[in-house]
C-alpha positions as CSV (number, residue, x, y, z in Angstrom):
1,M,5.4,-17.7,-12.1
2,N,5.1,-14.0,-11.5
3,S,8.6,-12.6,-11.1
4,K,7.4,-9.3,-9.5
5,I,7.6,-8.4,-5.8
6,R,4.1,-8.4,-4.6
7,V,3.4,-5.8,-1.9
8,A,0.3,-5.0,-0.1
9,F,-0.5,-1.8,1.8
10,I,-3.2,-2.0,4.7
11,C,-5.0,0.8,6.6
12,L,-8.2,1.1,8.3
13,G,-10.8,1.9,5.6
14,N,-8.9,1.4,2.4
15,S,-10.3,4.7,1.4
16,C,-7.2,7.0,1.7
17,R,-3.8,6.0,3.1
18,S,-3.5,2.3,1.4
19,I,-5.3,3.5,-1.9
20,M,-2.7,6.3,-2.1
21,A,0.0,3.9,-1.4
22,E,-1.1,1.3,-4.0
23,A,-1.5,4.0,-6.6
24,L,1.8,5.7,-5.9
25,A,3.7,2.4,-5.8
26,R,2.2,1.3,-9.2
27,H,3.1,4.6,-10.5
28,F,6.7,4.8,-9.3
29,W,7.7,1.1,-9.0
30,G,6.5,0.2,-12.6
31,E,7.2,-3.3,-13.6
32,R,9.5,-4.1,-10.7
33,A,6.5,-4.7,-8.2
34,S,2.9,-5.4,-8.1
35,A,1.1,-3.2,-5.4
36,V,-2.5,-3.9,-3.9
37,S,-4.2,-2.4,-1.0
38,A,-6.7,-3.4,1.6
39,G,-8.5,-2.1,4.8
40,L,-9.0,-3.7,8.2
41,N,-12.5,-2.3,8.1
42,P,-13.1,-1.1,4.5
43,L,-15.4,1.7,3.9
44,G,-16.6,0.6,0.5
45,Y,-15.5,3.6,-1.4
46,V,-12.5,5.6,-2.1
47,A,-12.5,9.2,-0.6
48,A,-12.8,12.0,-3.3
49,E,-9.9,13.6,-1.8
50,T,-7.7,10.6,-2.2
51,L,-8.4,10.7,-5.9
52,E,-7.9,14.5,-6.1
53,V,-4.5,14.4,-4.5
54,L,-3.3,11.6,-6.5
55,A,-4.6,13.5,-9.9
56,E,-2.7,16.5,-8.7
57,M,0.6,14.5,-9.2
58,G,-0.6,12.9,-12.5
59,V,-0.8,9.4,-10.8
60,P,-3.5,7.1,-12.4
61,T,-6.4,6.1,-10.3
62,A,-8.4,3.8,-12.7
63,G,-9.4,0.7,-11.0
64,L,-8.8,1.7,-7.4
65,Y,-11.6,0.5,-5.1
66,S,-12.0,-0.1,-1.3
67,K,-11.7,-3.8,-0.3
68,G,-10.8,-5.9,2.7
69,L,-8.1,-8.3,3.7
70,A,-10.4,-11.2,2.7
71,E,-10.1,-10.0,-0.9
72,L,-6.4,-10.4,-1.0
73,D,-4.5,-13.7,-1.6
74,L,-2.2,-13.4,1.4
75,K,0.0,-16.4,0.5
76,D,0.7,-14.7,-2.8
77,L,2.4,-11.7,-1.1
78,H,5.9,-11.0,-0.2
79,I,5.5,-7.7,1.8
80,M,2.7,-6.3,3.7
81,V,3.1,-2.5,4.8
82,N,0.8,-1.5,7.8
83,L,0.0,2.1,7.4
84,T,-2.0,2.2,10.6
85,D,-1.3,1.9,14.4
86,Y,-3.7,-1.0,14.5
87,S,-2.5,-4.8,14.9
88,L,-2.8,-6.8,12.0
89,P,-4.5,-10.3,12.1
90,R,-2.6,-13.0,13.5
91,M,-3.3,-15.5,10.7
92,L,-0.9,-14.1,8.3
93,P,1.4,-16.5,6.3
94,P,4.7,-17.1,8.2
95,A,7.0,-16.0,5.1
96,L,5.1,-12.7,4.7
97,R,7.3,-9.8,5.7
98,V,5.4,-7.4,7.6
99,I,6.5,-3.6,7.8
100,Q,5.1,-1.2,10.4
101,R,4.9,2.3,8.9
102,P,2.0,4.2,10.5
103,V,1.0,7.4,8.5
104,R,-1.6,9.9,9.8
105,D,-5.2,9.2,8.7
106,P,-6.5,12.2,6.7
107,Y,-10.2,11.0,6.5
108,G,-12.5,14.1,7.4
109,F,-9.7,16.6,7.9
110,G,-9.7,18.2,4.6
111,L,-7.7,18.3,1.3
112,E,-4.4,19.8,2.9
113,S,-4.3,16.7,5.4
114,Y,-4.8,14.4,2.5
115,R,-1.7,16.2,0.7
116,R,0.4,15.8,3.8
117,S,-0.5,12.1,4.2
118,R,0.1,11.5,0.4
119,D,3.6,13.2,0.6
120,D,4.4,11.1,3.6
121,I,3.5,7.9,1.8
122,L,5.5,9.1,-1.4
123,R,8.5,9.5,0.7
124,L,8.1,5.9,2.1
125,I,7.7,4.5,-1.3
126,R,10.5,6.3,-2.9
127,Q,13.0,5.8,-0.1
128,E,12.3,2.9,2.1
129,G,10.3,1.1,-0.5
130,E,13.1,0.8,-2.9
131,Q,15.1,-0.8,-0.2
132,W,12.3,-3.4,0.4
133,L,12.1,-4.2,-3.3
134,A,16.0,-4.8,-3.4
135,Q,15.9,-6.8,-0.3
136,S,13.0,-8.9,-1.3
137,L,14.5,-9.5,-4.7
138,G,17.8,-10.4,-3.1
139,M,16.1,-12.9,-0.6
140,R,14.1,-14.6,-3.6
141,V,17.3,-15.0,-5.7
142,K,19.2,-16.7,-2.8
143,K,16.5,-19.3,-2.3
144,P,17.3,-22.7,-3.7
């Protein structure tokens, strides 16, 4: 059994915000967690600006691609972070912890907007994300 906390980041197109979150979480959480991402209505490609602002920080982008929720094994997740103002599907596993943390969508608004969204996501991962991991690990340890 995989001992890592498994976290999915969700946005609308899986081209900007959730892709950034996936890459940043993988980079900063390392071996403590496994991060994936998906879109409610995936665009099918990662915006060039997304890759550029991640590269500016030296965050690896290999293997990132736009995908939908149907491509995720939801029952295998511990945490789902909704980066949009949109509602998530009602058919989520009951044990899945859903966290609502909307971040502005930079799509179509230029490189500086992508940087602001990246920085907001980075703060989320480095601050709140550390708490999510600790809480989830504590809950998993306490289960019989």
